[in-house]
ZALOPA-356618 format. One record per residue (C-alpha): residue number from 1; residue in three letters; x, y, z. Coordinates in steps of 0.02 Angstrom, whole numbers. Each point is the difference from the previous one (the first is absolute). Layout:
// ZALOPA-356618
{r NUM; 'ALA'; {X; Y; Z}},
...
***
This chain:
// ZALOPA-356618
{r 1; 'MET'; {2720; -359; -1146}},
{r 2; 'LEU'; {-20; 187; -25}},
{r 3; 'ASP'; {117; 92; -118}},
{r 4; 'ILE'; {134; 95; 100}},
{r 5; 'LYS'; {-31; 153; -111}},
{r 6; 'PHE'; {-185; -7; 47}},
{r 7; 'ILE'; {45; -19; 185}},
{r 8; 'ARG'; {116; 152; -4}},
{r 9; 'GLU'; {-125; 108; -94}},
{r 10; 'ASN'; {-148; -52; 110}},
{r 11; 'LEU'; {84; -30; 167}},
{r 12; 'ASP'; {-140; 72; 108}},
{r 13; 'LEU'; {-130; -103; -93}},
{r 14; 'VAL'; {102; -160; 21}},
{r 15; 'LYS'; {21; 39; 186}},
{r 16; 'MET'; {-189; 24; 16}},
{r 17; 'GLY'; {-29; -167; -88}},
{r 18; 'ALA'; {118; -91; 119}},
{r 19; 'LYS'; {-85; 80; 149}},
{r 20; 'LYS'; {-172; -50; -64}},
{r 21; 'LYS'; {60; -180; -15}},
{r 22; 'ASN'; {79; 8; 174}},
{r 23; 'MET'; {169; -48; -76}},
{r 24; 'GLU'; {164; 73; 59}},
{r 25; 'VAL'; {137; 39; -125}},
{r 26; 'ASP'; {135; 134; 15}},
{r 27; 'LEU'; {-33; 95; -161}},
{r 28; 'ASP'; {114; 145; 48}},
{r 29; 'ARG'; {143; -124; 18}},
{r 30; 'LEU'; {-45; -73; -169}},
{r 31; 'VAL'; {12; 171; -83}},
{r 32; 'GLU'; {165; 32; 90}},
{r 33; 'LEU'; {70; -165; -63}},
{r 34; 'ASP'; {-64; 37; -174}},
{r 35; 'ASP'; {93; 165; 1}},
{r 36; 'LYS'; {159; -91; 51}},
{r 37; 'ARG'; {-31; -135; -130}},
{r 38; 'LYS'; {-22; 125; -142}},
{r 39; 'GLY'; {146; 107; 57}},
{r 40; 'LEU'; {116; -149; 13}},
{r 41; 'ILE'; {-53; -67; -170}},
{r 42; 'ALA'; {35; 171; -78}},
{r 43; 'GLU'; {172; 6; 83}},
{r 44; 'MET'; {41; -175; -61}},
{r 45; 'GLU'; {-52; 43; -178}},
{r 46; 'GLU'; {115; 153; 4}},
{r 47; 'LYS'; {145; -103; 66}},
{r 48; 'LYS'; {-28; -136; -130}},
{r 49; 'ALA'; {-3; 131; -138}},
{r 50; 'GLU'; {161; 72; 69}},
{r 51; 'GLN'; {75; -175; 11}},
{r 52; 'ASN'; {-42; -31; -182}},
{r 53; 'ARG'; {73; 169; -51}},
{r 54; 'VAL'; {163; -28; 94}},
{r 55; 'SER'; {14; -180; -64}},
{r 56; 'ALA'; {-14; 66; -178}},
{r 57; 'GLU'; {133; 131; 39}},
{r 58; 'VAL'; {116; -137; 67}},
{r 59; 'ALA'; {-10; -90; -167}},
{r 60; 'GLN'; {56; 159; -90}},
{r 61; 'THR'; {139; 53; 120}},
{r 62; 'THR'; {178; -46; -47}},
{r 63; 'ASP'; {91; 86; 144}},
{r 64; 'ALA'; {34; -134; 132}},
{r 65; 'ALA'; {-12; 114; 151}},
{r 66; 'ALA'; {-161; 80; -58}},
{r 67; 'ARG'; {-70; -170; -47}},
{r 68; 'ASN'; {38; -71; 174}},
{r 69; 'GLU'; {-83; 152; 81}},
{r 70; 'LEU'; {-156; -27; -106}},
{r 71; 'ILE'; {-3; -186; 42}},
{r 72; 'ALA'; {10; 43; 185}},
{r 73; 'GLY'; {-146; 117; -23}},
{r 74; 'VAL'; {-102; -138; -84}},
{r 75; 'LYS'; {40; -116; 145}},
{r 76; 'THR'; {-58; 130; 127}},
{r 77; 'LEU'; {-161; 28; -97}},
{r 78; 'LYS'; {-31; -188; -8}},
{r 79; 'GLU'; {24; -16; 189}},
{r 80; 'ASP'; {-118; 147; 31}},
{r 81; 'ILE'; {-132; -78; -113}},
{r 82; 'GLN'; {15; -166; 93}},
{r 83; 'LYS'; {-26; 91; 165}},
{r 84; 'ASP'; {-152; 90; -73}},
{r 85; 'GLU'; {-70; -165; -63}},
{r 86; 'ALA'; {15; -74; 175}},
{r 87; 'SER'; {-87; 152; 74}},
{r 88; 'LEU'; {-136; -7; -133}},
{r 89; 'LYS'; {-30; -185; 36}},
{r 90; 'GLU'; {-27; 41; 185}},
{r 91; 'ILE'; {-116; 145; -42}},
{r 92; 'MET'; {-97; -104; -126}},
{r 93; 'THR'; {-30; -140; 126}},
{r 94; 'GLU'; {-86; 120; 120}},
{r 95; 'TRP'; {-85; 93; -144}},
{r 96; 'GLN'; {-74; -159; -72}},
{r 97; 'THR'; {-58; -59; 173}},
{r 98; 'LEU'; {-93; 163; 28}},
{r 99; 'MET'; {-72; 0; -177}},
{r 100; 'LEU'; {-77; -172; 33}},
{r 101; 'GLN'; {-84; 70; 156}},
{r 102; 'VAL'; {-86; 147; -84}},
{r 103; 'PRO'; {-187; -37; -13}},
{r 104; 'ASN'; {-112; 45; -145}},
{r 105; 'ILE'; {-114; 150; 23}},
{r 106; 'PRO'; {-182; -44; 43}},
{r 107; 'ASP'; {-141; 67; -106}},
{r 108; 'MET'; {-91; 153; 67}},
{r 109; 'SER'; {-157; -106; 26}},
{r 110; 'VAL'; {89; -115; 125}},
{r 111; 'PRO'; {-64; 37; 177}},
{r 112; 'ASP'; {114; 31; 147}},
{r 113; 'GLY'; {21; -139; 127}},
{r 114; 'LYS'; {125; -112; 88}},
{r 115; 'SER'; {-67; -176; -30}},
{r 116; 'ASP'; {-137; -103; -82}},
{r 117; 'GLU'; {-117; 57; 139}},
{r 118; 'ASP'; {1; 172; -83}},
{r 119; 'ASN'; {-50; -64; -173}},
{r 120; 'VAL'; {-158; 79; -70}},
{r 121; 'GLU'; {-149; -103; -56}},
{r 122; 'HIS'; {-26; 31; -186}},
{r 123; 'LYS'; {-138; -125; -44}},
{r 124; 'THR'; {-103; -141; 73}},
{r 125; 'TRP'; {-88; -139; -94}},
{r 126; 'GLY'; {-122; -134; 57}},
{r 127; 'GLU'; {-93; -29; 161}},
{r 128; 'LYS'; {94; -72; 147}},
{r 129; 'THR'; {-54; -181; 14}},
{r 130; 'ALA'; {-135; -38; 129}},
{r 131; 'PHE'; {-30; -177; 63}},
{r 132; 'GLU'; {-155; -85; 70}},
{r 133; 'PHE'; {114; -124; 90}},
{r 134; 'GLU'; {158; 4; 104}},
{r 135; 'PRO'; {138; 26; -130}},
{r 136; 'LYS'; {174; -75; 14}},
{r 137; 'ASP'; {170; 68; -51}},
{r 138; 'HIS'; {96; -63; -151}},
{r 139; 'VAL'; {117; -107; 106}},
{r 140; 'ASP'; {-144; -100; 72}},
{r 141; 'ILE'; {-96; -10; -164}},
{r 142; 'MET'; {146; -53; -110}},
{r 143; 'THR'; {69; -123; 127}},
{r 144; 'LYS'; {-167; -90; 18}},
{r 145; 'LEU'; {-22; -6; -189}},
{r 146; 'GLY'; {174; -73; -25}},
{r 147; 'MET'; {57; 154; -98}},
{r 148; 'VAL'; {151; 43; 107}},
{r 149; 'ASP'; {118; -82; 123}},
{r 150; 'PHE'; {90; 121; 115}},
{r 151; 'GLU'; {65; -131; 121}},
{r 152; 'ARG'; {102; -92; -130}},
{r 153; 'GLY'; {45; 165; -82}},
{r 154; 'ALA'; {81; 56; 162}},
{r 155; 'LYS'; {85; -170; 18}},
{r 156; 'VAL'; {82; 16; -170}},
{r 157; 'HIS'; {23; 188; -23}},
{r 158; 'GLY'; {-10; 69; 176}},
{r 159; 'PHE'; {-93; 155; 58}},
{r 160; 'ARG'; {-132; 56; -126}},
{r 161; 'GLY'; {17; -162; -100}},
{r 162; 'TYR'; {-152; -74; -88}},
{r 163; 'TYR'; {-57; -128; -127}},
{r 164; 'LEU'; {-143; 39; -118}},
{r 165; 'MET'; {-78; -165; -47}},
{r 166; 'GLY'; {-153; -74; -84}},
{r 167; 'ASP'; {-125; 136; -37}},
{r 168; 'GLY'; {115; 130; 76}},
{r 169; 'ALA'; {125; -36; -139}},
{r 170; 'ARG'; {-137; -16; -132}},
{r 171; 'LEU'; {-76; 167; 51}},
{r 172; 'SER'; {171; 83; -15}},
{r 173; 'TRP'; {23; -69; -176}},
{r 174; 'ALA'; {-176; 56; -44}},
{r 175; 'ILE'; {41; 178; 55}},
{r 176; 'TRP'; {164; 1; -98}},
{r 177; 'ASN'; {-83; -65; -158}},
{r 178; 'TYR'; {-145; 120; 14}},
{r 179; 'ALA'; {119; 146; 33}},
{r 180; 'LEU'; {102; -50; -154}},
{r 181; 'ASP'; {-157; 9; -108}},
{r 182; 'PHE'; {-66; 158; 82}},
{r 183; 'PHE'; {158; 105; -13}},
{r 184; 'THR'; {64; -61; -169}},
{r 185; 'LYS'; {-167; 53; -75}},
{r 186; 'ARG'; {53; 175; 54}},
{r 187; 'GLY'; {156; -3; -106}},
{r 188; 'PHE'; {132; -71; 116}},
{r 189; 'ASP'; {135; -118; -60}},
{r 190; 'PRO'; {19; -145; 123}},
{r 191; 'MET'; {173; -37; 65}},
{r 192; 'LEU'; {76; -125; 124}},
{r 193; 'VAL'; {147; 89; 80}},
{r 194; 'PRO'; {155; -53; 101}},
{r 195; 'ALA'; {-24; -9; 188}},
{r 196; 'ILE'; {188; 13; 31}},
{r 197; 'VAL'; {82; 161; -58}},
{r 198; 'ARG'; {159; 99; 15}},
{r 199; 'GLN'; {9; 128; 139}},
{r 200; 'SER'; {3; 144; -125}},
{r 201; 'ASN'; {-181; -37; -49}},
{r 202; 'LEU'; {-64; 37; 175}},
{r 203; 'TYR'; {99; 163; 2}},
{r 204; 'GLY'; {-80; 35; -168}},
{r 205; 'THR'; {-178; -12; 65}},
{r 206; 'GLY'; {43; 91; 162}},
{r 207; 'HIS'; {-29; -150; 115}},
{r 208; 'LEU'; {182; 16; 53}},
{r 209; 'PRO'; {78; 71; 103}},
{r 210; 'ASN'; {-153; 46; 106}},
{r 211; 'GLU'; {-82; -173; 7}},
{r 212; 'ALA'; {159; -103; 25}},
{r 213; 'GLU'; {-65; -86; 157}},
{r 214; 'ASP'; {-153; -68; -89}},
{r 215; 'VAL'; {91; -80; -147}},
{r 216; 'TYR'; {68; -177; -11}},
{r 217; 'HIS'; {170; -21; -83}},
{r 218; 'THR'; {110; -147; -44}},
{r 219; 'GLN'; {177; -50; 43}},
{r 220; 'ASP'; {48; 65; -174}},
{r 221; 'ASN'; {-71; 172; 44}},
{r 222; 'ASP'; {-146; -22; -119}},
{r 223; 'TYR'; {-173; 48; 63}},
{r 224; 'LEU'; {-174; -78; 6}},
{r 225; 'ILE'; {-131; 120; -64}},
{r 226; 'GLY'; {-146; 61; 105}},
{r 227; 'THR'; {-96; 51; -156}},
{r 228; 'SER'; {17; -40; -185}},
{r 229; 'GLU'; {12; 187; -32}},
{r 230; 'VAL'; {187; -19; 37}},
{r 231; 'SER'; {35; -129; -136}},
{r 232; 'THR'; {-117; 82; -124}},
{r 233; 'MET'; {85; 170; 15}},
{r 234; 'GLY'; {169; -83; -26}},
{r 235; 'TYR'; {-61; -77; -163}},
{r 236; 'ARG'; {34; 157; -105}},
{r 237; 'SER'; {145; 70; 102}},
{r 238; 'ASP'; {138; 89; -98}},
{r 239; 'GLU'; {-108; 4; -156}},
{r 240; 'VAL'; {-65; 137; -113}},
{r 241; 'LEU'; {-179; -35; -56}},
{r 242; 'ASP'; {-89; 71; -150}},
{r 243; 'LYS'; {-145; 111; 52}},
{r 244; 'LYS'; {-114; -115; -102}},
{r 245; 'GLU'; {32; -133; 134}},
{r 246; 'LEU'; {-83; 110; 132}},
{r 247; 'PRO'; {-100; -31; 99}},
{r 248; 'SER'; {74; -171; 37}},
{r 249; 'LYS'; {-121; -97; 113}},
{r 250; 'TRP'; {47; -161; 87}},
{r 251; 'LEU'; {-96; -118; 115}},
{r 252; 'SER'; {141; -83; 97}},
{r 253; 'PHE'; {-17; -154; 109}},
{r 254; 'SER'; {124; -67; 127}},
{r 255; 'PRO'; {24; -73; 172}},
{r 256; 'CYS'; {41; 138; 124}},
{r 257; 'PHE'; {96; -1; 164}},
{r 258; 'ARG'; {-1; 120; 147}},
{r 259; 'ARG'; {79; -19; 170}},
{r 260; 'GLU'; {-137; 105; 81}},
{r 261; 'ALA'; {135; 79; 108}},
{r 262; 'GLY'; {-69; 99; 144}},
{r 263; 'SER'; {-170; -85; -7}},
{r 264; 'HIS'; {30; -154; 107}},
{r 265; 'GLY'; {-142; 46; 117}},
{r 266; 'LYS'; {-123; 42; -138}},
{r 267; 'ASP'; {-120; -120; -88}},
{r 268; 'THR'; {83; -154; 68}},
{r 269; 'LYS'; {-146; -110; -52}},
{r 270; 'GLY'; {-61; -37; -174}},
{r 271; 'LEU'; {41; 60; -174}},
{r 272; 'ILE'; {6; 188; 21}},
{r 273; 'ARG'; {187; 18; 26}},
{r 274; 'VAL'; {106; -145; -67}},
{r 275; 'HIS'; {181; -14; -56}},
{r 276; 'GLU'; {-35; -71; -173}},
{r 277; 'PHE'; {-146; 29; -116}},
{r 278; 'PHE'; {-47; 24; -183}},
{r 279; 'LYS'; {-46; 161; -85}},
{r 280; 'LEU'; {-57; 64; -169}},
{r 281; 'GLU'; {63; 177; -31}},
{r 282; 'GLN'; {-48; 131; -129}},
{r 283; 'VAL'; {152; 98; -61}},
{r 284; 'ILE'; {2; 142; -127}},
{r 285; 'LEU'; {135; 101; -86}},
{r 286; 'CYS'; {-69; 158; -81}},
{r 287; 'GLU'; {66; 160; -77}},
{r 288; 'ALA'; {74; 136; 110}},
{r 289; 'SER'; {-158; 97; 35}},
{r 290; 'HIS'; {-79; 38; 168}},
{r 291; 'GLU'; {-172; -2; -80}},
{r 292; 'GLU'; {34; -172; -75}},
{r 293; 'SER'; {59; -67; 168}},
{r 294; 'VAL'; {-155; 65; 89}},
{r 295; 'THR'; {-116; -73; -132}},
{r 296; 'TRP'; {82; -172; 4}},
{r 297; 'HIS'; {6; 2; 190}},
{r 298; 'GLU'; {-187; 23; 13}},
{r 299; 'TRP'; {-26; -135; -133}},
{r 300; 'LEU'; {110; -127; 88}},
{r 301; 'ASN'; {-87; 23; 165}},
{r 302; 'LYS'; {-171; -10; -83}},
{r 303; 'ASN'; {50; -167; -78}},
{r 304; 'THR'; {29; -76; 171}},
{r 305; 'GLU'; {-157; 79; 72}},
{r 306; 'GLU'; {-105; -75; -140}},
{r 307; 'PHE'; {84; -169; 22}},
{r 308; 'ILE'; {-49; 2; 185}},
{r 309; 'GLU'; {-175; 58; -45}},
{r 310; 'SER'; {-18; -148; -119}},
{r 311; 'LEU'; {39; -115; 147}},
{r 312; 'GLY'; {-132; 89; 104}},
{r 313; 'ILE'; {112; 41; 149}},
{r 314; 'PRO'; {-35; 165; 90}},
{r 315; 'TYR'; {149; 118; -2}},
{r 316; 'ARG'; {58; 177; 21}},
{r 317; 'THR'; {137; 100; -86}},
{r 318; 'VAL'; {109; 119; 100}},
{r 319; 'LEU'; {116; 138; -56}},
{r 320; 'ASN'; {165; -24; 90}},
{r 321; 'CYS'; {71; 141; 104}},
{r 322; 'GLY'; {179; 62; -17}},
{r 323; 'GLY'; {64; -107; 143}},
{r 324; 'ASP'; {-69; -158; -81}},
{r 325; 'LEU'; {85; 27; -167}},
{r 326; 'GLY'; {156; -93; -52}},
{r 327; 'GLN'; {158; 91; -49}},
{r 328; 'GLY'; {-37; 6; -186}},
{r 329; 'GLN'; {-189; 17; 0}},
{r 330; 'VAL'; {-81; 162; -57}},
{r 331; 'LYS'; {-176; -57; 46}},
{r 332; 'LYS'; {-78; -162; 57}},
{r 333; 'TYR'; {-171; -78; 23}},
{r 334; 'ASP'; {-31; -153; 107}},
{r 335; 'VAL'; {-150; -114; -30}},
{r 336; 'GLU'; {-54; -83; 162}},
{r 337; 'LEU'; {-120; -148; 14}},
{r 338; 'TRP'; {-129; -21; 138}},
{r 339; 'VAL'; {46; -137; 126}},
{r 340; 'PRO'; {-161; -37; 95}},
{r 341; 'LEU'; {72; -87; 153}},
{r 342; 'GLU'; {126; 139; 30}},
{r 343; 'LYS'; {-130; 133; -40}},
{r 344; 'LYS'; {129; 97; -100}},
{r 345; 'TYR'; {67; 26; -176}},
{r 346; 'ARG'; {165; -82; -48}},
{r 347; 'GLU'; {116; 56; -139}},
{r 348; 'ILE'; {-2; -111; -155}},
{r 349; 'SER'; {75; 115; -132}},
{r 350; 'SER'; {107; 156; -22}},
{r 351; 'ALA'; {3; 109; -156}},
{r 352; 'SER'; {147; 120; -19}},
{r 353; 'TYR'; {84; 112; -125}},
{r 354; 'PHE'; {181; 57; 6}},
{r 355; 'HIS'; {32; 120; -146}},
{r 356; 'ASP'; {181; -37; -53}},
{r 357; 'PHE'; {64; -44; 175}},
{r 358; 'GLN'; {18; -187; -38}},
{r 359; 'THR'; {44; 15; -184}},
{r 360; 'ARG'; {149; 113; 38}},
{r 361; 'ARG'; {67; -136; 113}},
{r 362; 'PHE'; {-34; -135; -129}},
{r 363; 'ASN'; {55; 113; -144}},
{r 364; 'ILE'; {-160; -34; -98}},
{r 365; 'ARG'; {-22; 130; -137}},
{r 366; 'TYR'; {-97; 27; -159}},
{r 367; 'ARG'; {26; 101; -158}},
{r 368; 'ASP'; {-140; 121; -43}},
{r 369; 'GLU'; {-60; 58; -171}},
{r 370; 'ASP'; {137; 132; -8}},
{r 371; 'GLY'; {136; -125; 42}},
{r 372; 'LYS'; {23; 67; 176}},
{r 373; 'VAL'; {39; -132; 132}},
{r 374; 'LYS'; {-102; 12; 161}},
{r 375; 'TYR'; {-23; -105; 156}},
{r 376; 'ALA'; {-166; -93; -2}},
{r 377; 'HIS'; {-125; 10; 143}},
{r 378; 'SER'; {-46; -156; 100}},
{r 379; 'LEU'; {-155; -58; 93}},
{r 380; 'ASN'; {-57; -159; 86}},
{r 381; 'CYS'; {-152; -70; 86}},
{r 382; 'THR'; {-38; -165; 82}},
{r 383; 'ALA'; {-122; -102; -104}},
{r 384; 'ILE'; {-31; -128; 138}},
{r 385; 'PRO'; {104; -89; 133}},
{r 386; 'THR'; {-29; -175; 66}},
{r 387; 'PRO'; {-28; -66; 128}},
{r 388; 'ARG'; {-49; 166; 81}},
{r 389; 'VAL'; {-154; 22; -109}},
{r 390; 'LEU'; {-65; -167; 67}},
{r 391; 'VAL'; {-21; 77; 172}},
{r 392; 'SER'; {-137; 119; -55}},
{r 393; 'LEU'; {-71; -118; -129}},
{r 394; 'VAL'; {-36; -146; 117}},
{r 395; 'GLU'; {-57; 110; 145}},
{r 396; 'ASN'; {-121; 102; -107}},
{r 397; 'PHE'; {-68; -152; -94}},
{r 398; 'GLN'; {-15; -122; 145}},
{r 399; 'GLN'; {-166; -89; 24}},
{r 400; 'ALA'; {-92; -54; 156}},
{r 401; 'ASP'; {46; -184; -28}},
{r 402; 'GLY'; {187; 42; -3}},
{r 403; 'SER'; {17; -6; -190}},
{r 404; 'VAL'; {63; 142; -108}},
{r 405; 'ARG'; {-96; 63; -151}},
{r 406; 'ILE'; {116; 32; -148}},
{r 407; 'PRO'; {-20; 168; -92}},
{r 408; 'GLU'; {-89; -29; -165}},
{r 409; 'VAL'; {147; 61; -106}},
{r 410; 'LEU'; {113; -133; 76}},
{r 411; 'GLN'; {-117; -147; -15}},
{r 412; 'GLN'; {50; -47; -178}},
{r 413; 'TYR'; {184; -1; 54}},
{r 414; 'ILE'; {-26; -115; 150}},
{r 415; 'GLY'; {-144; -104; -67}},
{r 416; 'LYS'; {-126; 23; 141}},
{r 417; 'ASP'; {-99; 133; 90}},
{r 418; 'THR'; {33; -50; 182}},
{r 419; 'ILE'; {145; -63; 104}},
{r 420; 'ALA'; {-64; -122; 129}},
{r 421; 'ALA'; {83; -123; 117}},
{r 422; 'PRO'; {19; -166; -92}},
{r 423; 'THR'; {-99; -145; 72}},
{r 424; 'ARG'; {87; -160; 54}},
{r 425; 'SER'; {-88; -98; -136}},
{r 426; 'LYS'; {55; 122; -135}},
{r 427; 'GLU'; {179; -4; 66}},
{r 428; 'ALA'; {-1; -189; -9}},
{r 429; 'HIS'; {-74; 3; -175}},
{r 430; 'ASP'; {132; 124; -61}},
{r 431; 'THR'; {138; -108; 74}},
{r 432; 'ILE'; {-65; -156; -89}},
{r 433; 'GLN'; {-18; 95; -164}},
***
């Protein structure tokens, strides 16, 4: 959330930011309402002061007629104040609704554009995988290796349902455990966070109201998170931190849920777009400095890039255009992995910074060396999501015999270097054992 004082003093800049993000919000109406809000509050304060003055005079007046006249005046003032309070409540409802719609201002380096098709390639790494045999897609590979069962997943869950099983499950655990070691060595504190949160937390991160159609919620009006960023940001809500606690760096893990509203015709096969998944998220709170935010943003994104490089999967990083930024994001990078059978890159991670947009909503502050209280800055970046990463991993590391070579860094976590279809004899032996 932007400060209303900042909005009023930089109205043209805020309008330009909204236009760059292709977001519509009536900022002139917001300023008009703010004028009414401030004017009405000033009137009410004057009337309350007058009410207090007259009430004190009543207590000191002995003449009955004069006393009754003063009491009548107090009653009239009280009725006027009640009317003003009702008007203020109506104004505040519309004012707050518009305030929640005002987007953050994109950084000057963010390119213009309407959608992800207008994102600008920032970096590429690795050679696109070439095969000396006819490669298969991840659905075919993983099904034949007993790593996934989509048929029973659909039977139990419905559309986009899946079971990861056998080496599919083991490979996921290997990735989680490796990611835990990789990112905690970089100073992150690991945290398992709630997957069910109060609605206010999604307003805090800016996922509501704009993404309401893509969020699951319960009969108690609680919500299922689509990213552990939501729960992690809520962790220090309504608190004042000591500056010595900054930067606070968390590696948060949780199940995640997304309805994938509006994408029913997209990626209907496989593990690219599913309703439930798991994700490790990097989240940082830092001091209120643009330079600090920029530095940590680059660092967060580099962490994920180097994690992908250690797996050996070709990728590219894109700088998101204005139209592909969320409401609160100042700047965002997406890391996209190469998917050989689609002959395209697919998003695996997003790194964003927000300045104090989220922390104002969560009321997360810190006290600096001079004792001044400021809103912290927030950043987040996907460490790794599963099962989506399996798509690129198995397709890029497939072998001619249908097996999948396991990246060297994962081998100690899964206990082998290749995933191959189990033989009947081995299955029988394992059953006996």
